[in-house]
C-alpha positions, 0 to 999 in steps of 0.5 A, a space after each residue: 383197150 385195143 388200138 387199131 393198127 396204123 395203115 401200113 404204107 408200102 415202101 417204094 423200093 419194096 413195091 418196085 422189087 415186088 413188081 420186078 419179081 412179078 414180071 420175072 415170074 410172068 415172063 418165066 411162065 410165058 417162056 417156060 416151055 420154050 426155055 425148058 426151065 421154070 425160072 428163066 427170068 430173075 430179078 436183078 439184085 442190083 437192079 442196074 444200080 452197079 452200072 446204072 445212072 450215076 455209076 455208068 462210068 463203071 462200064 469202062 472200068 469193070 468187066 461187063 462180060 457177065 454183067 446183068 443190065 436192067 431190072 431183070 436177069 434174062 436168058 442170054 438169047 433174049 433180045 431185050 433189056 427190061 426196065 420195070 416201074 410200078 408207081 402209085 398214080 398215072 400221069 395226067 392225060 394232058 402231060 402224056 398228050 403234050 409229051 411232058 411226063 418227066 417221070 417217063 422221060 427219066 425211066 426211058 433214059 434209064 431203059 435206053 442206057 441199059 439197052 445200049 450197055 447190054 447191046 439189047 433192045 429197049 423194053 420198059 414195062 410200067 404199072 400204075 395202081 388200078 391200071 394194067 401193065 403196058 410196055 414201051 418199045 423204041 419201034 412200032 410193032 405192026 402186028 399189035 394194036 398200039 395203046 399209046 405213043 409218047 414222043 418216039 416210043 410206042 406203048 402196048 398192053 403187056 398182055 398183048 405183047 406176050 402173045 407175040 411168037 417166041 422168035 420176036 423175043 429170042 435170037 441174037 441179042 442185037 440192039 438193031 434187030 
């Protein structure tokens, strides 16, 4: 008698790591010709854990000249620090409209911290099951159709963001640009 295997549960960390790799590959493919290399973006093995969250004090005690902040290791001229989040279910519409999505607030805080520490612009990429990826920026992108606004953040479909010219993404890394 054979027994059916129990359905496997996706480990949250594994799911997050897989999503980070997917976004790194998407960006590598998008900028392959511009960068002249196949793998211009890589998943950060620390995913911000060494300097992020409760460890942010390490920025004062460690050499950060070559530190990789955020979830992805990006080319040096890339203007953004990227935080990637993949979660099973999206927040309730009422929570989004009222500006009370605790999960987003936490993720935005992480992305803002990495952005400040790396002196790069803020970019948070979110994916929920059965919903396409979207990206939050801390400023409006007037050439794109905004899909949502949450507090002082602007949300766009990632597929639309990736149509922007290379100059939008590359240049001097400076959080004020």
